[in-house]
C-alpha positions as a Markdown table, in Angstrom:
| # | Residue | x | y | z |
|---|---|---|---|---|
| 1 | Met | -244.9 | 92.7 | 95.5 |
| 2 | Tyr | -246.5 | 93.0 | 92.1 |
| 3 | Asp | -247.0 | 89.9 | 90.1 |
| 4 | Arg | -248.4 | 89.9 | 86.5 |
| 5 | Arg | -250.0 | 86.5 | 87.0 |
| 6 | Val | -252.1 | 87.6 | 90.0 |
| 7 | Val | -255.1 | 89.7 | 89.1 |
| 8 | Arg | -256.6 | 91.9 | 91.8 |
| 9 | Gly | -260.0 | 93.6 | 91.7 |
| 10 | Asn | -262.7 | 93.5 | 89.2 |
| 11 | Thr | -261.8 | 91.6 | 86.0 |
| 12 | Tyr | -264.9 | 92.5 | 83.9 |
| 13 | Ala | -263.3 | 95.6 | 82.3 |
| 14 | Gln | -260.0 | 93.9 | 81.4 |
| 15 | His | -259.2 | 93.6 | 77.7 |
| 16 | Ile | -258.7 | 90.0 | 76.7 |
| 17 | Leu | -256.9 | 89.5 | 73.4 |
| 18 | Pro | -258.2 | 86.9 | 71.0 |
| 19 | Ala | -256.2 | 83.7 | 70.5 |
| 20 | Thr | -255.1 | 84.8 | 67.0 |
| 21 | Ser | -253.5 | 88.0 | 68.2 |
| 22 | Gln | -251.5 | 86.5 | 71.1 |
| 23 | Ala | -247.8 | 86.7 | 70.8 |
| 24 | Asp | -245.7 | 83.7 | 70.0 |
| 25 | Lys | -244.1 | 81.9 | 73.0 |
| 26 | Val | -240.6 | 82.2 | 71.5 |
| 27 | Glu | -241.1 | 86.0 | 71.0 |
| 28 | Ile | -242.3 | 86.3 | 74.6 |
| 29 | Gln | -239.2 | 84.4 | 75.9 |
| 30 | Lys | -237.0 | 86.6 | 73.8 |
| 31 | Gln | -238.6 | 89.8 | 75.3 |
| 32 | Gln | -238.3 | 88.4 | 78.8 |
| 33 | Glu | -234.6 | 87.5 | 78.2 |
| 34 | Ala | -233.9 | 91.0 | 76.9 |
| 35 | Arg | -235.7 | 92.5 | 79.9 |
| 36 | Arg | -233.6 | 90.3 | 82.3 |
| 37 | Arg | -230.4 | 91.4 | 80.5 |
| 38 | Ala | -231.4 | 95.1 | 80.7 |
| 39 | Met | -232.1 | 94.7 | 84.5 |
| 40 | Ala | -228.8 | 92.9 | 85.0 |
| 41 | Arg | -226.9 | 95.7 | 83.2 |
| 42 | Lys | -228.8 | 98.3 | 85.3 |
| 43 | Arg | -227.9 | 96.4 | 88.5 |
| 44 | Glu | -224.2 | 96.2 | 87.4 |
| 45 | Lys | -224.1 | 100.0 | 86.7 |
| 46 | Glu | -225.7 | 100.7 | 90.1 |
| 47 | Glu | -223.2 | 98.5 | 91.8 |
| 48 | Gln | -220.3 | 100.3 | 90.0 |
| 49 | Phe | -221.5 | 103.8 | 90.9 |
| 50 | His | -222.5 | 102.8 | 94.4 |
| 51 | Ser | -220.0 | 103.9 | 96.9 |
| 52 | Arg | -218.4 | 101.1 | 98.8 |
| 53 | Thr | -218.7 | 101.0 | 102.6 |
| 54 | Pro | -215.5 | 100.7 | 104.7 |
| 55 | Glu | -214.7 | 97.3 | 106.1 |
| 56 | Ala | -216.2 | 96.4 | 109.4 |
| 57 | Leu | -214.2 | 96.7 | 112.6 |
| 58 | Glu | -212.7 | 93.7 | 114.2 |
| 59 | Gly | -215.3 | 91.6 | 115.9 |
| 60 | Arg | -218.2 | 93.2 | 114.1 |
| 61 | Lys | -220.0 | 92.7 | 110.8 |
| 62 | His | -222.2 | 94.7 | 108.5 |
| 63 | Thr | -225.9 | 94.3 | 108.4 |
| 64 | Asp | -228.3 | 95.5 | 105.6 |
| 65 | Val | -230.6 | 98.1 | 107.1 |
| 66 | Gln | -233.2 | 100.1 | 105.3 |
| 67 | Thr | -232.1 | 103.7 | 105.3 |
| 68 | Glu | -234.4 | 105.3 | 102.7 |
| 69 | Leu | -236.2 | 108.5 | 103.7 |
| 70 | Tyr | -239.3 | 107.8 | 101.6 |
| 71 | Leu | -241.2 | 104.6 | 100.9 |
| 72 | Glu | -243.2 | 104.1 | 97.8 |
| 73 | Glu | -246.2 | 101.8 | 97.8 |
| 74 | Leu | -246.3 | 99.6 | 94.8 |
| 75 | Ser | -249.8 | 99.1 | 93.5 |
| 76 | Asp | -251.5 | 98.5 | 90.2 |
| 77 | His | -254.6 | 100.3 | 89.2 |
| 78 | Ile | -256.9 | 98.1 | 87.1 |
| 79 | Glu | -259.7 | 99.7 | 85.3 |
| 80 | Asp | -263.1 | 98.7 | 86.7 |
| 81 | Val | -266.7 | 99.7 | 86.0 |
| 82 | Ser | -269.6 | 99.7 | 88.4 |
| 83 | Val | -272.9 | 98.5 | 87.1 |
| 84 | Glu | -276.2 | 98.6 | 89.0 |
| 85 | Cys | -279.3 | 96.6 | 88.4 |
| 86 | Gln | -282.8 | 96.6 | 90.1 |
| 87 | Thr | -284.1 | 93.3 | 91.3 |
| 88 | Asp | -287.7 | 92.3 | 92.1 |
| 89 | Ala | -288.9 | 92.8 | 95.6 |
| 90 | Phe | -289.0 | 89.7 | 97.8 |
| 91 | Leu | -291.2 | 88.9 | 100.7 |
| 92 | Asp | -289.8 | 89.2 | 104.1 |
| 93 | Lys | -288.3 | 86.0 | 105.5 |
| 94 | Pro | -289.7 | 84.9 | 108.8 |
| 95 | Ala | -287.3 | 85.0 | 111.7 |
| 96 | Thr | -285.3 | 81.9 | 112.2 |
| 97 | Pro | -286.0 | 80.2 | 115.5 |
| 98 | Leu | -283.1 | 79.8 | 117.9 |
| 99 | Phe | -281.3 | 76.5 | 117.8 |
| 100 | Ile | -281.5 | 74.6 | 121.0 |
| 101 | Pro | -279.5 | 71.4 | 120.9 |
| 102 | Ala | -280.9 | 68.4 | 122.7 |
| 103 | Lys | -279.5 | 67.8 | 126.1 |
| 104 | Thr | -277.2 | 64.9 | 126.4 |
| 105 | Gly | -275.0 | 63.4 | 129.2 |
| 106 | Lys | -275.2 | 64.0 | 132.9 |
| 107 | Asp | -275.0 | 67.2 | 134.9 |
| 108 | Val | -271.8 | 67.1 | 137.1 |
| 109 | Ala | -269.9 | 69.6 | 139.1 |
| 110 | Thr | -266.2 | 70.2 | 139.9 |
| 111 | Gln | -264.8 | 71.1 | 143.3 |
| 112 | Ile | -261.9 | 73.7 | 143.3 |
| 113 | Glu | -260.1 | 73.9 | 146.5 |
| 114 | Glu | -258.4 | 77.1 | 147.8 |
| 115 | Gly | -254.9 | 77.5 | 146.3 |
| 116 | Glu | -255.5 | 75.3 | 143.2 |
| 117 | Leu | -256.0 | 78.3 | 140.9 |
| 118 | Phe | -253.0 | 80.6 | 140.3 |
| 119 | His | -252.9 | 84.2 | 141.8 |
| 120 | Phe | -252.9 | 86.6 | 138.9 |
| 121 | Asp | -250.8 | 89.4 | 140.5 |
| 122 | Val | -248.2 | 86.9 | 141.9 |
| 123 | Glu | -248.0 | 84.6 | 138.8 |
| 124 | Val | -248.0 | 87.3 | 136.1 |
| 125 | Gln | -245.4 | 89.6 | 137.7 |
| 126 | Pro | -242.4 | 87.4 | 136.7 |
| 127 | Val | -243.8 | 87.0 | 133.1 |
| 128 | Leu | -244.4 | 90.8 | 133.0 |
| 129 | Glu | -240.9 | 91.5 | 134.3 |
| 130 | Val | -239.5 | 89.2 | 131.6 |
| 131 | Leu | -241.5 | 90.8 | 128.9 |
| 132 | Val | -240.7 | 94.3 | 130.0 |
| 133 | Gly | -237.0 | 93.4 | 130.4 |
| 134 | Lys | -236.9 | 91.9 | 126.9 |
| 135 | Thr | -238.7 | 94.9 | 125.5 |
| 136 | Val | -236.3 | 97.3 | 127.2 |
| 137 | Glu | -233.3 | 95.2 | 126.2 |
| 138 | Gln | -234.5 | 95.1 | 122.6 |
| 139 | Ala | -235.2 | 98.9 | 122.7 |
| 140 | Leu | -231.7 | 99.5 | 124.1 |
| 141 | Leu | -230.2 | 97.3 | 121.4 |
| 142 | Glu | -232.1 | 99.2 | 118.7 |
| 143 | Val | -230.9 | 102.5 | 120.2 |
| 144 | Met | -227.3 | 101.2 | 120.2 |
| 145 | Glu | -227.7 | 100.0 | 116.7 |
| 146 | Glu | -229.0 | 103.4 | 115.6 |
| 147 | Glu | -226.1 | 105.2 | 117.5 |
| 148 | Glu | -223.7 | 102.8 | 115.8 |
| 149 | Leu | -225.2 | 103.5 | 112.4 |
| 150 | Ala | -225.0 | 107.2 | 113.1 |
| 151 | Cys | -221.4 | 106.8 | 114.1 |
| 152 | Leu | -220.7 | 104.8 | 111.0 |
| 153 | Arg | -222.4 | 107.4 | 108.8 |
| 154 | Ala | -220.4 | 110.1 | 110.5 |
| 155 | Gln | -217.2 | 108.1 | 109.9 |
| 156 | Gln | -218.1 | 107.4 | 106.4 |
| 157 | His | -219.0 | 111.1 | 105.8 |
| 158 | Ala | -215.6 | 112.1 | 107.3 |
| 159 | Phe | -213.8 | 109.5 | 105.3 |
| 160 | Gln | -215.6 | 110.7 | 102.1 |
| 161 | Glu | -214.7 | 114.3 | 102.9 |
| 162 | Leu | -211.0 | 113.3 | 103.5 |
| 163 | Arg | -211.1 | 111.2 | 100.3 |
| 164 | Asn | -212.5 | 114.1 | 98.3 |
| 165 | Ala | -209.9 | 116.5 | 99.8 |
| 166 | Glu | -207.2 | 114.0 | 98.8 |
| 167 | Leu | -208.6 | 113.6 | 95.3 |
| 168 | Val | -208.6 | 117.4 | 94.9 |
| 169 | Glu | -205.0 | 117.6 | 96.2 |
| 170 | Val | -204.0 | 114.8 | 93.8 |
| 171 | Gln | -205.7 | 116.5 | 90.9 |
| 172 | Arg | -204.0 | 119.8 | 91.8 |
| 173 | Leu | -200.6 | 118.0 | 92.0 |
| 174 | Glu | -201.3 | 116.2 | 88.7 |
| 175 | Glu | -202.2 | 119.5 | 87.1 |
| 176 | Gln | -199.1 | 121.2 | 88.5 |
| 177 | Glu | -196.9 | 118.4 | 87.2 |
| 178 | Arg | -198.6 | 118.6 | 83.8 |
| 179 | Arg | -198.0 | 122.3 | 83.6 |
| 180 | Arg | -194.4 | 121.8 | 84.6 |
| 181 | Arg | -193.9 | 119.1 | 82.0 |
| 182 | Glu | -195.5 | 121.2 | 79.3 |
| 183 | Glu | -193.3 | 124.2 | 80.3 |
| 184 | Lys | -190.2 | 121.9 | 80.3 |
| 185 | Asp | -191.1 | 120.6 | 76.8 |
| 186 | Arg | -191.8 | 124.1 | 75.6 |
| 187 | Arg | -188.4 | 125.3 | 76.9 |
| 188 | Ile | -186.7 | 122.4 | 75.4 |
| 189 | Lys | -188.3 | 123.1 | 72.0 |
| 190 | Gln | -187.4 | 126.8 | 72.3 |
| 191 | Gln | -183.7 | 125.9 | 73.1 |
| 192 | Arg | -183.6 | 123.4 | 70.3 |
| 193 | Ala | -185.0 | 126.1 | 67.9 |
| 194 | Val | -182.4 | 128.6 | 69.1 |
| 195 | Leu | -179.6 | 126.0 | 68.7 |
| 196 | Glu | -180.9 | 125.1 | 65.2 |
| 197 | Lys | -181.1 | 128.9 | 64.4 |
| 198 | Glu | -177.5 | 129.4 | 65.6 |
| 199 | Lys | -176.3 | 126.4 | 63.7 |
| 200 | Glu | -178.0 | 127.6 | 60.6 |
| 201 | Thr | -176.6 | 131.1 | 61.0 |
| 202 | Ala | -173.1 | 129.7 | 61.6 |
| 203 | Glu | -173.4 | 127.6 | 58.4 |
| 204 | Lys | -174.6 | 130.6 | 56.4 |
| 205 | Ile | -171.7 | 132.7 | 57.7 |
| 206 | Ala | -169.2 | 129.9 | 56.9 |
| 207 | Ala | -170.8 | 129.4 | 53.4 |
| 208 | Arg | -170.6 | 133.2 | 52.8 |
| 209 | Ala | -167.0 | 133.4 | 53.9 |
| 210 | Phe | -166.1 | 130.4 | 51.7 |
| 211 | Ala | -167.9 | 131.8 | 48.7 |
| 212 | Arg | -166.2 | 135.2 | 49.2 |
| 213 | His | -162.8 | 133.5 | 49.5 |
| 214 | Tyr | -163.5 | 131.3 | 46.5 |
| 215 | Leu | -164.8 | 134.2 | 44.4 |
| 216 | Ala | -161.9 | 136.5 | 45.4 |
| 217 | Asp | -159.7 | 134.9 | 42.7 |
| 218 | Leu | -162.4 | 133.7 | 40.5 |
| 219 | Leu | -164.0 | 137.0 | 39.6 |
| 220 | Pro | -160.7 | 138.7 | 38.3 |
| 221 | Ser | -159.9 | 135.7 | 36.2 |
| 222 | Val | -163.4 | 135.5 | 34.8 |
| 223 | Phe | -163.5 | 139.2 | 34.0 |
| 224 | Thr | -160.0 | 138.9 | 32.4 |
| 225 | Thr | -161.1 | 135.9 | 30.2 |
| 226 | Leu | -164.3 | 137.6 | 29.2 |
| 227 | Arg | -162.4 | 140.8 | 28.4 |
| 228 | Asp | -160.0 | 138.8 | 26.3 |
| 229 | His | -162.8 | 137.2 | 24.4 |
| 230 | Gly | -164.4 | 140.6 | 23.7 |
| 231 | Tyr | -167.3 | 140.4 | 26.0 |
| 232 | Phe | -166.3 | 143.6 | 27.9 |
| 233 | Tyr | -165.2 | 146.5 | 25.5 |
| 234 | Asp | -164.9 | 150.2 | 25.4 |
| 235 | Pro | -167.7 | 151.7 | 23.3 |
| 236 | Val | -165.5 | 154.5 | 21.9 |
| 237 | Gln | -162.7 | 152.1 | 21.0 |
| 238 | Arg | -165.2 | 149.6 | 19.5 |
| 239 | Asp | -166.8 | 152.5 | 17.5 |
| 240 | Val | -163.4 | 153.6 | 16.3 |
| 241 | Glu | -162.4 | 150.0 | 15.4 |
| 242 | Thr | -165.7 | 149.2 | 13.6 |
| 243 | Gly | -166.7 | 152.5 | 12.2 |
| 244 | Phe | -163.9 | 155.0 | 11.9 |
| 245 | Ile | -161.0 | 152.9 | 11.0 |
| 246 | Pro | -162.7 | 151.1 | 8.1 |
| 247 | Trp | -163.9 | 154.4 | 6.8 |
| 248 | Leu | -160.5 | 155.9 | 7.2 |
| 249 | Met | -158.8 | 153.0 | 5.4 |
| 250 | Glu | -161.4 | 153.3 | 2.7 |
| 251 | Glu | -160.7 | 157.0 | 2.3 |
| 252 | Val | -157.0 | 156.5 | 2.4 |
| 253 | Gly | -157.2 | 153.8 | -0.2 |
| 254 | Tyr | -159.3 | 156.0 | -2.4 |
| 255 | Ala | -156.9 | 158.9 | -1.9 |
| 256 | Leu | -153.9 | 156.6 | -2.7 |
| 257 | Glu | -155.7 | 155.3 | -5.7 |
| 258 | Lys | -156.3 | 158.8 | -6.9 |
| 259 | Arg | -152.7 | 159.7 | -6.2 |
| 260 | His | -151.6 | 156.5 | -8.0 |
| 261 | Val | -153.8 | 157.5 | -11.0 |
| 262 | Ala | -152.4 | 161.0 | -10.9 |
| 263 | Leu | -148.9 | 159.8 | -10.8 |
| 264 | Ala | -149.6 | 157.4 | -13.6 |
| 265 | Val | -151.1 | 160.2 | -15.7 |
| 266 | Leu | -148.1 | 162.4 | -14.8 |
| 267 | Asp | -145.7 | 159.6 | -15.8 |
| 268 | Met | -147.6 | 159.2 | -19.1 |
| 269 | Leu | -147.5 | 163.0 | -19.7 |
| 270 | Ile | -143.8 | 163.1 | -18.9 |
| 271 | Gln | -143.2 | 160.1 | -21.2 |
| 272 | Asp | -145.1 | 161.7 | -24.0 |
| 273 | Val | -143.2 | 165.0 | -23.6 |
| 274 | Ile | -139.9 | 163.1 | -23.6 |
| 275 | Asp | -140.9 | 161.1 | -26.6 |
| 276 | Gln | -141.9 | 164.3 | -28.5 |
| 277 | Arg | -138.6 | 166.0 | -27.6 |
| 278 | Leu | -136.6 | 163.0 | -28.7 |
């Protein structure tokens, strides 16, 4: 794993900041705390979006197994620079003589009888059988584990497909129910609008009939009252009353006045004649 505190490779080309430009410890701790919180939020999101594995069967348990198809090697590349230098030639060093330790102790020998040493083919065969058996057993266990993992993957895939199909069916039913509910609400609104329209029409018809019945006796009385007060008149009659009759009365009065004058003159003439005769 990569650790920032461990430096690998050549360190000559690394940039070392001066002591005055180094960040404050409190600021570094704040940055580390923010980085840890970001990593924790990222892990929580990954755990939320990660599909849950079905529960293990009875008598078995789940084991974490690496199933990634590709592995990525983590490595850091530190900048380095190669520098060469030429040194002065040295004289050849003479060969170092062999070291021969001084002889100590006494020369002794050991007698090995027949049968004291083990027979390789006979003694190694049980060990080899155990090793081969353990290896074959481990291989069989790994093969069984792989088959079990493949079976679990197949079951999980089938379960996921069934779950997706059920989700699609649930969504279809929910959409159908939503459409039916919207259609029901729309029909209810239409029926309410029709009922309101019918009610409004009935009220208008009743109001019109009441107004007609109320105005049946009101209009003649109003017209009679207006006619009596002179608001409705005959133009010819009004012209006769306002124009002809005053002129006629004036002419008659003038004629009567002339007749009265004539009669007065005649009476005066008659009176004069009678007075002369007397």
